[in-house]
C-alpha positions, 0 to 999 in steps of 0.5 A, a space after each residue: 969322203 971318209 966316214 970316220 970308221 976304221 976297219 979292223 985289219 984281218 990280222 987283228 980280226 984273227 987275233 980277236 977270234 983266237 982269243 975269244 975261242 981260247 977263253 970260251 974253250 978253257 971255260 967250256 972245258 972247265 964247266 964240262 969237267 966240274 970246275 967250281 967257279 965259286 971256290 976256284 977249284 975242282 972239288 974232290 970226291 971226298 968234298 962231295 961225299 962230305 956234303 952229301 953226308 951233311 945233307 943226310 946227317 939228321 936221317 943218319 943220326 949224325 949232328 952234321 959237324 965236319 968231325 962227325 962226318 969225317 968219323 963216319 967216312 973213316 968208319 964206313 969206307 965203302 959208304 959212298 960213291 961219286 958219279 960224275 958222268 951220269 946223264 941223270 945229273 946233267 947232259 953234255 950241253 948242260 955241262 958245257 954251259 956250266 950246269 955240271 951235275 954229280 950224283 953221290 950215293 950214300 948208303 947207311 944203316 937205318 936208325 933203330 925204329 926207322 926200318 922199312 915195313 919189309 924189315 930192310 935196314 939199309 938205305 941208299 940215298 942219291 944226292 944230286 948236286 952241282 960242281 960246288 957241292 950245293 944240293 939240288 935234290 935227293 931220292 933214295 930206297 931201302 935196300 937189304 
């Protein structure tokens, strides 16, 4: 007597396994390399720098508009660095499952009256964010 359940053929099992592996592989690769699923694209360094500057805009004396941020980037071409590989932002396993992190370093002149007690007049702020540019946290230090 038959139970009514059909067994999947070995070919069909192989096809299903191959499709699942392909989908997980593509998704894992994109997660690992910082693909922003919400926007359907990889964000450029400039995109991430803009968001890091926006997070610091008040302390930098900027209003935070895109035009002001773009002007700052033009006037200060060496202001910022993007680190997509540091383990400070996310480890390999976190990246593989979609928790990609990036650190953007923003260095700027401190506004008058806000210098450190030691007289340092530059500040480097490290902004940790996800692949879509959403800020997680920030930390920084006065520098010469």
